[in-house]
C-alpha positions in Angstrom: -87.6 201.3 3.0 -83.4 201.8 2.7 -81.9 201.0 -0.6 -80.8 197.7 -0.6 -76.9 197.0 -1.2 -75.9 193.8 -3.3 -72.5 192.6 -4.5 -72.4 190.6 -7.7 -70.2 187.1 -7.6 -68.6 187.2 -10.7 -65.9 188.8 -9.1 -65.4 185.6 -6.9 -64.4 183.9 -10.7 -62.0 182.4 -8.5 -63.5 180.3 -6.1 -67.0 178.3 -5.9 -70.1 179.5 -5.4 -70.5 178.5 -1.2 -67.2 180.6 -0.6 -68.5 183.8 -2.8 -71.8 183.7 -0.6 -69.6 183.8 2.1 -67.2 186.2 1.7 -69.7 188.9 0.5 -71.6 188.4 3.3 -68.9 188.9 5.2 -68.5 192.3 3.4 -71.4 193.5 4.8 -73.9 193.0 2.1 -77.3 192.2 2.1 -77.8 190.7 -1.4 -76.0 188.5 -3.8 -76.1 188.8 -7.3 -76.0 185.1 -8.6 -73.5 184.1 -11.4 -75.5 182.0 -13.9 -72.4 180.4 -15.4 -69.0 178.9 -14.2 -67.8 178.1 -11.8 -71.4 179.2 -9.4 -74.5 178.4 -10.9 -73.9 177.4 -14.9 -77.6 176.6 -15.5 -76.6 173.7 -17.8 -75.0 171.5 -15.5 -76.7 172.1 -11.9 -78.2 169.3 -10.6 -80.9 169.6 -7.9 -78.7 168.8 -5.1 -76.3 171.4 -6.1 -79.4 173.9 -6.4 -80.3 173.1 -2.8 -76.7 173.8 -1.8 -77.0 177.2 -3.4 -80.3 177.8 -1.6 -78.8 176.4 1.5 -75.7 178.6 1.5 -77.4 182.1 0.8 -80.1 181.0 3.3 -77.3 180.9 6.2 -75.0 183.3 4.6 -78.7 186.0 5.4 -78.3 186.8 1.8 -81.3 187.4 -0.6 -81.0 187.0 -4.7 -81.0 190.4 -6.0 -80.7 189.1 -10.1 -78.6 186.5 -11.8 -76.3 187.5 -13.9 -77.1 185.7 -17.4 -74.7 187.9 -19.1 -71.5 186.7 -18.8 -71.0 182.7 -20.5 -67.5 181.6 -19.6 -68.7 178.2 -19.9 -68.3 178.6 -23.6 -65.0 180.4 -23.5 -65.4 181.9 -26.5 -61.7 183.1 -27.3 -63.2 187.0 -28.5 -64.6 187.7 -25.2 -66.2 185.7 -22.6 -68.3 187.8 -21.5 -70.7 188.6 -25.0 -70.7 185.7 -26.9 -72.1 183.7 -28.0 -74.6 186.8 -28.7 -78.3 187.0 -29.3 -77.2 188.4 -32.7 -74.3 185.7 -33.7 -75.0 185.6 -37.9 -74.7 181.7 -36.6 -78.2 180.9 -35.4 -76.7 177.9 -34.0 -74.4 179.4 -32.0 -76.7 182.2 -30.9 -79.0 179.6 -30.2 -76.9 178.6 -27.4 -77.6 182.3 -25.7 -81.1 181.7 -26.0 -81.0 178.2 -24.9 -79.1 179.9 -21.7 -81.3 182.3 -20.9 -84.2 180.2 -20.8 -82.4 177.9 -18.5 -81.3 180.7 -16.1 -84.9 182.2 -16.3 -85.9 178.4 -14.8 -83.3 178.6 -12.6 -84.3 181.7 -11.1 -87.4 180.7 -10.5 -86.6 177.9 -8.7 -84.0 180.0 -6.0 -87.1 182.7 -5.7 -85.0 185.3 -7.5 -86.6 188.7 -9.0 -84.9 188.7 -12.6 -82.3 187.8 -14.4 -80.3 190.0 -17.0 -78.6 189.4 -20.2 -77.0 191.0 -22.9 -78.3 194.0 -25.0 -77.8 192.0 -28.7 -74.1 191.4 -29.7 -71.7 193.2 -31.8 -72.7 194.2 -35.1 -70.5 191.9 -37.4 -69.2 192.8 -40.7 -71.4 193.3 -43.1 -74.3 193.4 -40.8 -77.1 196.1 -40.6 -78.3 197.4 -37.4 -81.6 196.8 -38.9 -80.9 193.4 -39.8 -79.1 192.7 -35.7 -81.8 194.7 -34.2 -84.7 191.9 -36.0 -82.5 188.7 -35.1 -82.2 190.0 -31.4 -86.3 190.1 -31.6 -86.8 187.1 -33.2 -84.1 185.1 -30.3 -85.6 187.0 -27.5 -89.2 186.7 -27.6 -89.1 182.7 -26.8 -87.6 183.9 -23.6 -89.5 186.6 -22.8 -92.1 183.7 -23.3 -90.6 181.3 -20.6 -90.2 184.6 -18.8 -93.7 185.4 -18.3 -94.5 181.6 -17.8 -92.1 181.3 -14.5 -93.2 184.9 -13.1 -89.0 185.8 -13.9 -88.4 189.4 -15.7 -86.0 189.3 -18.3 -83.9 192.4 -17.9 -81.4 193.5 -20.6 -78.4 195.9 -19.7 -77.6 198.2 -22.6 -73.8 198.2 -22.8 -71.2 199.9 -24.5 -69.9 198.3 -27.9 -72.9 196.0 -28.4 -75.8 196.4 -30.3 -78.2 198.4 -27.5 -75.7 200.7 -25.9 -78.1 204.1 -24.5 -81.3 204.2 -23.2 -82.7 205.7 -25.9 -82.0 202.6 -28.3 -83.5 200.4 -25.4 -86.7 202.1 -25.7 -86.8 201.6 -29.4 -86.5 197.8 -28.6 -88.6 197.5 -25.6 -91.6 199.3 -27.9 -91.2 197.1 -30.9 -90.8 193.7 -28.3 -93.8 195.2 -26.1 -93.4 192.5 -23.7 -94.6 192.2 -20.3 -92.1 190.5 -18.8 -89.1 192.7 -20.8 -87.5 194.9 -18.2 -83.9 197.2 -17.9 -81.0 196.8 -15.9 -79.9 200.2 -15.7 -75.5 200.4 -15.3 -74.6 203.6 -14.2 -71.2 203.1 -15.4 -72.2 201.9 -18.5 -74.7 205.4 -18.8 -71.6 207.4 -18.2 -69.4 205.6 -20.5 -71.8 206.3 -23.5 -72.5 209.9 -22.5 -76.0 209.0 -21.0 -76.6 211.3 -17.6 -77.4 209.0 -14.8 -79.1 211.0 -12.5 -80.8 212.2 -15.8 -82.0 208.7 -16.8 -82.8 207.1 -13.5 -86.1 209.1 -13.7 -87.2 208.9 -17.0 -86.4 204.7 -16.9 -88.5 204.2 -14.0 -91.0 202.1 -15.8 -88.5 200.0 -16.9 -85.9 199.7 -14.0 -86.1 196.3 -12.3 -82.5 196.3 -10.8 -79.3 198.5 -10.9 -75.6 197.8 -11.3 -73.3 200.4 -10.0 -69.2 201.2 -10.5 -67.1 203.7 -11.5 -65.6 204.9 -14.2 -62.8 207.2 -15.0 -63.3 210.8 -17.0 -62.0 209.2 -19.9 -65.1 207.2 -20.0 -63.4 203.9 -21.0 -65.2 200.8 -20.3 -63.4 199.9 -17.1 -65.7 199.2 -14.0 -63.9 200.8 -11.0 -64.6 200.7 -7.1 -66.9 203.5 -6.5 -64.9 206.6 -5.5 -62.0 206.0 -7.8 -63.7 207.6 -10.3 -65.7 210.2 -12.1 -69.7 209.4 -11.8 -70.9 211.3 -8.9 -72.5 208.8 -6.6 -74.2 211.3 -4.3 -76.5 212.4 -6.9 -76.7 208.9 -8.6 -78.2 207.5 -5.0 -80.0 210.2 -4.3 -82.3 209.8 -7.8 -82.2 206.4 -7.2 -83.9 206.9 -3.8 -86.1 208.7 -5.4 -87.6 207.0 -8.0 -87.0 203.1 -7.6 -86.6 202.8 -3.9 -87.4 199.2 -3.8 -85.2 198.4 -6.5 -82.0 196.5 -5.7 -78.2 198.2 -6.1 -75.8 195.7 -6.9 -72.3 196.2 -7.1 -70.3 194.8 -10.3 -66.7 194.7 -9.6 -65.7 191.6 -11.8 -62.2 193.0 -13.3 -61.0 193.0 -9.4 -60.9 188.9 -9.3 -57.6 188.8 -7.5 -58.6 190.7 -4.7 -62.5 190.7 -4.5 -62.9 191.2 -0.8 -60.6 194.3 -0.5 -63.1 196.0 -3.5 -66.1 194.5 -2.0 -65.5 196.3 1.4 -64.3 199.4 -0.4 -67.1 199.6 -2.1 -69.5 199.4 0.1 -68.0 201.6 2.6 -67.5 204.6 0.0 -71.2 203.9 -0.8 -72.6 204.1 3.0 -70.7 207.4 3.5 -71.8 209.0 -0.2 -75.4 207.8 0.9 -75.6 209.4 4.6 -74.5 212.5 3.3 -77.0 212.3 0.6 -79.6 211.8 3.2 -80.4 208.6 1.6 -80.9 205.0 3.7 -78.6 202.1 2.5 -78.4 199.3 3.9 
């Protein structure tokens, strides 16, 4: 079975979901990561007819939902950062509850749409005066009810380590996963994020095999600054990365995530796919 390539709809923030679906299919992808946010599939505002339209658009385009991205929350429009906030560990319990309840809704939406997983942030930014231990306890207390919902609906809840947030590294993820000890918890392995924090993706892919349910790929400059680039435009060795994924997680979806390219998403989607297909062929990896 070849590795399956998907593209995240979060690069298409300026068009409605049906158009994003059609353009991702036109770029040659087999799968889509559906954004559980405005303007695509914000769970709190989706009526039954909207859900049916999304299912129909994806079916007619011949795509499969690889994952539901519940990380971004542009609908809340926090002026500090529209992706991370509200965070799981925000000091205000009422504000962080928005993240928790959004995650529960996204899990139920994923189940209705037939998606295998959703991805979420790995705890928020540490706030002034907040210790790592305090933030980790808050994250645990908030995510456990969502994990119970995940188990109930049969959808995996994937934590995505992120530079600058509570869980940045795979070692930190493993520590938290041991504490949570929940069958619905999994890892969204973001190759670019790993590179940013100094976790060699190729070395960690086999080590995280038992936890990984989905991959994000994007390139990162040699500076390791967290800015998503089209694969081939940075310093990541995708020849080795794809070979490792094929060897250890051959059934996982590999989703290209290029949200900084919202002004030219079609160009970015095609360039990424063409580069990854060429690299995969050179590595002897079947990629479709």
